[in-house]
N, C-alpha and C positions, 0 to 999 in steps of 0.2 A: 463515677459508673459510666460505662459504654452508652453511647447513644445509640446504638444499634448491635442486635444477641450478633448478627451473622456478618464476617467479613471477609469478603471472596481474596483470594489469595493471587496477585498478579502475573505471578509463574506460571499457577494453573492454568490459564486460557486456551480454549481450543479454539480453533480455526472459524470455529459456528459463532463462538461469542464477540468473536473480532469483527466477523462478519456481520451479527444481529447490531453491536454498537455500530458499525457506521451504518450499515440502512437505520436505524435508531433516530442518528445525527444527518442526514443527507441532508435535509431541507435545511437545518443550521446553517450550516456549511456552504451549502446553494444558496445562502444569502449574505454570507461572507464576502467584498469586491477581492482581496486576494486570494482565495483559494478557487486551484483550478482541477483541483483532480484528489482524488482520495485510493488507497491500495491499503494493504492489512501486511502487517511484517514484523521485524523485530526494531527495536530503540536502535536508528543510529547514532555512533556517540565520538562526538568531533573528536579529528586522531589529535589535538592540541590540549584535549582536559585530561584533566590528571586521571579521571577513570578510566580511558581509552588502555591504559596501560596494566592498572591494576583495579580489581571489583572491589577493594577493600580501601581506595583512595576514598581521603575525605570529600565530599561535593560541594562546593565552595558557593558561594553568590555569585561568582562573577559575571557579566554578563560577556560572553565568549562569542559575541557575536552571529551573523547569518549562518545558519547549516549547509550545506550541499550535499551534493553523492559523490561531489570529489574530496569534500574535506573530512569526512565521516565516513562509518564502515559501523558493521554492528559488532558483537563479540559475542563470547559464549553465554556473559551474563545480561547481555540485553533483555528488555522485558519486551513479552507478547504486545504490540501495538498498534493503531491507525495510524500510519502514515497518510499526512496530508501538506499534497503540494500550493508551494503558493510561488504568485510571479511577483511578490512582493517581501521584504522581507523587513516588520516593523520594527523601532526602538522600542524598547522600554519605555521608555519618555513618553513617547505617541501613544503606545498600548493603557500608560499611567492612566492618561486624560481619554482616553476614547477604548474601554474594557470590550465596549459591543464589538469593536473587530477585530480582536484578536481569537487566534485558535485558544479554545478551551486547553488547555492542561491536561483534565480528566472526561472520563464523560462517564455519567454514573446510568446504569440502568435501573429498571424500575424496582429489582428484588435484591438489589446493592451493590450487586459487581461492579465494580470501576476498574477501565480502560484506558490506558496511558494514549496520549498521540504525542506525535514526533513532527513537528513542521520542517518542509525541506522547501528551501530554495533555490526554483528551477528558472532555467532562462528560456526565451523564447528563442525558437532557431530560425537565423535567418533563409536557411536556404530549406527546399523539399529536400525529404528523404529520397534517394534511389529506391527504383520501384522494387515491388517487393521477390520480383524473380531474380535480382540481382544479388540480393541478401544471399551469406554464405556463413554457416552455423557448425562450427567444429564438433556439436556433439552430435551421436546419432541413436539417440535415445530423449524423450520428452519428459520434460518435469518442469515445475515452477519456475516461472517468469521466461519459457519460451514463448515465442510468438506464434500467435491463431490467427489463420484466417475463414473468415465466412463470405462466403458468394450464397447473395443474394439479394432480386429483381436485377438483376444485371452490375450490380457491385459489389466491390470486396472490402470488406472491414476488417480493420486488425485489432487484434487486441493481445494479453499475456495471460496463460497459465501463470493465475496465481498460486494455485496449492496443486496436488495430486491426493485425492483419496480413495480407500480400495473397501468393500465389502465384503473380501474373504474371498470373491471370483471374478470381479469386472475393478480394471480402474479408474478411476472418472479425474478429468480437468476442468476443476474451477474457473470460468473464464467472468469478464464481464459482464453486467445486464445487457448493452448496447450492441453486443453480438449476437445475443437467441434472440433479444428483444424481434418477434413481428415475422422470426425468421419461421418455417412449417419443419413438422418433422422431417427429417432426412434429407437437410438442408446441407452441400456439402461443407465440410471443416476442414480445412488443412492444414501441414504444416509444413516448414524446410529442412530438416535434418540432412547434414550432408549436400545440401544445394538440389535436396531430389526433393519434388512434390511428395509430400507424404499424406494419404486421406485419414482423417479420423472419422470414429462413425459421429454420425449426427445427430 
């Protein structure tokens, strides 16, 4: 007999579901010493994983080591998930001894929905990035992962548009909370398609 009457299908999760799960577990992630940030997207499969080439490949229990942006990518069968960026990859042996430090593989919401997590190791950049004014982008349309800048109180904050949503009349870019936090309505929001500064609605 099933313990739960209703079970969610991970493939049916929406952007709103993923954002809700990330916000619900924000405090937990913030207290993990290796976690430096989160995002939403699709599960990134290591290129040397059998499942990278075929959706039907048998998933083994082998430890494939660290997952990075360079050695992984998402496939058509990748599940929606919360991406968790870490500065240190903890081994299975270590997390077996210290499970409280591990990124949980599943996030459970109060109504029974479950969301997978995808830990990704990122390296610290040794040098500062060039000025935003020197960035050149090939695309001339706005879309997910496009860099967005908010000018407020004499400084500029940079983030990315995690998704584009529409209500039938207008399109909206979902951005990180730190970009809009404390900013007044009408605060300039810009992007740089084709190296030309373009203004977005504030």
